[in-house]
N, C-alpha and C positions, 0 to 999 in steps of 0.2 A: 481553765479550759480554753484552748485556742481554737481558731477556725482555720480552714484551709488557706486563708490569706497569709497566715504566718509562714507556711512553707513556700508559698508563692513569693513572698517578700524575700525569703532567704535565697531562692533561686534567682530572683532579679538582682539581688545584691552581688551574688557570685558572678553573674554575667557581667555586671558593671566592673567588678574587680578584674576579671579576665581582660576586659576591653582596655582598662587603664594600663595593665601590664603589657598587652600587645602593642599599645601605642607608646609605651615607655614614657608615660606622663609622670610628673613629679610624685614620688612615693608618699610624701607628706599629705597629698590630697586624698589618699586612700588608706593610710595606716589606721586611722580611727575606725573606719568601716570594717577592715579586716579583723581588728580586735573585737568589734561588736559581733560580727558573724561567728567568729570562733567562740565567743562567750555564749552565744545562743545554742551552740552545739555541745556544750558541757553543762553540768549541773549549775543552776543559778548561783549557788553558794561559791562556786569556783572563783568567779570574778567579783560578784556583788555589784556588777555594773549594769545588769540587764533585768528587765521586769518579767521576761519570759524565757524559758529554756525548753528547747525541743527535747533534749534528753529527759528532763523532768517530766514532760508530758508523756513521752513514750513509756516511762517506767512508773507513772503514777498508779498507785494501788496494785502494783504487781507483786504477788506473794514471792517470797524468796525462792521457794522450790520451783516456781515457774521459770526462773532465770536459768535453772540448770537443765531444763527439758529441751531436747532436740526433737521436735515433733516429726512424725512420719511425713516424708516428702520434703523436709527442710534439711539443708546442709549444716546448719549451725544452731547453737543455742544463744540466748541473749548474753549469757556470761561470756561465751567465746567471742561474740561480736565486740563486747566492751573491751575485752583483752586485746583483740586484734587491732581495734582502732587506737587504743592507747599505746600499744607497742610500736605501731607504725609511726605515730606522732612522736613518741619519745626518741626513736632511732633517727628519724630524719631531721627533727628540729635540733637535737643535741649533737649527734655524731656528725651530721652533714652540714647543717646551717651554722651552729654556734661553735662546733669543735670542742664541746665539753663532754663530760661523762653522762651516760644514760642515767636518768632518774631512777630506773629500776634498781641500780646498784648504789648510787650516791645517796638515795633515800632509804636504803635498806628494805625495799619492797620485795625483792626477790625472795628473801627468807620469809617475810611476813605473809606472803600469799600462799605459801605451802604447796608449791607446784614445781615439778622438775623442769617444766618448759620455760625457756627464756626467749624463744624466737617469736616471730609474728604468727605462727600457726598455719601458714599457707599450705604446708605439706602434710598436715595432720590427716590421718585416716578417719573415717566416721567413728570407729571405735575409740580412737585417741581423743577425738572431740568430746565424746560422751564421758570418757574417763576424766578428762580435764574439767569438764563442766561440773561433775560431781565432786571433785576434790578441791577446787580452788576456794580459797578463803574470800568470800564475797565482800566482807567489810574492808579487808585490806585492798581488794581490787578497786573498790570505789575510792578509797583514800589515795591509792596510787594514781588513779585517773585524775583526781583533783590536783595532785602534786604535779603531774605532767602538764595539765592544762595551765596551771599557774606559771610554770617555767616557760611554756610557750608564749604566754602573754608577755613575760619579761623579755624574751628574745625578740619578739616583734617590736616591742617598745624601743628597743635599742638598735634596730636595723636602720641603716642610713641608705640614701639613694645609691651609693656606690656598691652596697651589698646585694641589692635586689636582683641584679642580672648576672651575678657571679656564678660560674659553673662549679661543679663539685670537684674537689681535689681527689686525685686517685688514692692518696694515703687515707683520706677520710672514708672513702668507699671501702677500702680494704679493712678498715676497723670493723665494719659491719660483720664481715666473715670471721675476723680474728676474735670478736667477742660473742660469736655464735648467735647474733641477733637475727640472722636469716640463715636457714640451712641451705645447702647446695641444691637440694631438690627444688627450692623456690628461688633460685638465683635470678630468675627473670624479673622479679620485683626490684632487685638491686640494680639490674641493668636499666630498668625504667627510671628509677630515681637518679642514677648516675648521669643520665642524659638531660635532666632538668636543670634549670638554674634555680636560685632561691625563690623567685616568684612562682615557678612551677610547683615547688614543694609546698608553698603556702596554700596553693589550691588543692593539690593532691600530694600528700594526704591530709594536710592540716585542717581543711574545711570541706571541700566537695566530697572527699572520701568519707568523712564522718556523716554527712547528710545522707549519703547513699546507704550506709550500713545501719543508721538509725531508722531509716525507712524500712529496712529489712527486719530490724528488731520489732518495729510496730506490727508488721505482718505476722511475725511469730507470736507476739503477745495476743493478737486477735484470734489466731488459730487455736492457741491453747485455751483461750476464754470460751470459744465455741465448744471445744472438746469437754471442758469442765461442766458445761450445761447439759450435756447428754445424759 
């Protein structure tokens, strides 16, 4: 069990990473810290390099059926949040940063997860989020997330100083639409990504974005827990 200091430390580390990027300091000074923060935001088993995982803490002792619930007053389920986080990471780190195939397809996870959706889910209706949450193969979703996290660790390991401030290639941005990774109704997210350089994508969505939505998942978990006690 962690204390609030863990999240405070993550926030402080993200502030430091942003400062280094803004000042264009040598990337080697911050690479190990980025890898550490990223590892804290995935399951501990993903990297095996950290003693504490915020994701593991959020999901500790959460029954499987709770992950499929979208409580009244909430926009998402925990299952949807894990999908959204992982899809955003897969798309940006592979299509935009590394110029490689999405893990969703290269690892065979699209078929394994038993869902018709392949995009980030930003344009899903409440009813679609509910349907998605009920139908997704959660074991495969967790395995997919592990695979994406491991691939991102490899990508970060291989980044060099010259890569960090590189802008996105228009052809790479177009691949997002060609592969239906983002639907036209949510094109604003692609516009945001396309204006970042690699350092910007390492912050959003690879790290800061994950912390934000894991916080949301924690709130949903706590709400369901209160409902279960009534």
